[in-house]
N, C-alpha and C positions, 0 to 999 in steps of 0.2 A: 377736900370735900368731893364726894361722888358726883359725877356729871349729871345723873338723873335728879339728885337732890338739888343741885345748883339750878337746873332748868326749871324744876318745880317752884323753887323760891322766886325765880325771875318771872314766872307766869302768875304768881299770886296776886300782884297788883292789878293785872289785867282782869283776872277772874273777879276780884273784889269790885272793880269798876263795872263789870257787866251786871252783877247781881245787886249792886249799890249797897253793899254791906262789907264791913271790915271783919276779917277773921277773928280778931280779938274780941269782937262784940258778941260772939256766940256763947260765951259763958255767963252772960248777964241774965238777970231775972226777966227782963223785957224780952230778950231773945228766946229764953226757954218758953215763955208764955206764947210768943208768936209762932214758934215751930212745934209746939206740943200737939199731941194727938188727943182731941177731946174724947174720942171713943174709949181711950184707956181709963178715963175717969169714971165711966159708967160701971156700976156693979151689976153685971148680968147674972140672971138666975138660969143656970144651965140645966136645972132639974126642977122645972115648975110643977106644981101640983096639977094632976090631971083633972079635967072637967068632969062633972057628975055623970054626964051621959057616957063618957068613955069608961069611967069606973063601972057603971052599970053594965055596959056591953062586955067588959072583961069578965065580970062576975057571972053574967049569964052564959058566956061562952064556957067558962070553967065548969059551971054547973051542968051544962049540956054535955060536955066531954065526960064528966063523971057519970052521968046517967046513961050515956050511950057506950061507955067504956071504950071510947075512941078519941085519940089525941090528934088534933089537926096539926099540920106541919107549921103553919103560921098562927100566931096568936089571934090576929084579926084578919079574916079573909073576906073578899067580896065573892059571894056565892052566885050572884046573878050575872052571867057572862054577857047578856044582851045589853046591860047598862054600862059595861066596861068601855071607857072612852077610847081604848086602843082598838077595839073591835069595830068593824064596819058593818054595813047592812048585809053583807054576805055571811057574817058570823065570825067566830074566832076559830082559828086553826091551831 
């Protein structure tokens, strides 16, 4: 037997004593429930439907771009630089 394997096997009872669990218990249903991640059971919606105000804003922007024959680089932009939280009272540079 390899020396590393032999050392690992001799350390196993010490580790089981520290965590107060037996390695053989990790395959049981009780162990699976105890150590399971509850977040994995949640069915997340990664593509939620947009709110009505956002849909309206996107449509209005699209209509404006069509009327002005100008395409903005971002689909929704903040046009008022003074209200930008990154800017200070001296303005945005």
